[in-house]
Steps between C-alpha positions, in 0.01 A plus 500: 500500500539385143428664169359238266468584131265323264744560216315351201406804294613742768654824370623623839730219613819712489334790683367270770840340547667845524260596777530163681880549514457863617267395790683171580211275404552146384390484131366182341413485133253231391453402137423197289732321256392722208649807670848486645596770752841516666569826675770597744367541849203269461422137533319362197256210523404348167199270494356275235298669232128456563183682589558693822811302595691821591200626699478189712876489561488863611205451729683210667795734573314813613473592868308769682658843432680392182458723196396340170535666160236363263253609239287189560186578700447136598853473640455834678184365664682186620785714639251724685351185658851419628532856640765605247503835321452462125579793270424536131772599252325837455528577875153411615507319833243221511285506813197323640304810390593485129563133420136390461429766233821411318416128499145580379641708216737217403209247508284727285780550243553125482126447435507756220801338338357151529181621331704617204526865602815702480641739754751779449850390600729687737662821383876518470672536835596851597776652704232636734384144577859408587527804731168420672619141560835616636343747745240254622746213548750734677219608736413138582865406559543810719203392714640154555865599542 
């Protein structure tokens, strides 16, 4: 079992690596050339900068049962199709039961923005979000250990 981290814009890389080490999981960080990540205890794969280049590299590496840290709903859907377990940086585990509504919300937001509308941005990250992520990821790693 691997822990794959979509590291571009991911605020929980260090927490995920700490837990991977604690549970003996292989950790792989994926990023593009505009974000360089080198962390002890993890293999880093850097891909060319481009639309979804990290996503496609990650999907090509993922296997059933792997855990994937991502905030990208599209990538999460592809990982679910490969029987991996994607988890959001806020601790929400993506499932077949919630991914369709998340993708629909993303599509609706994109339509609003393309029509000139504006949406409220994300609030500043809180310590509670970090704690939720840590508990959820630890639970997943415990299940697979």
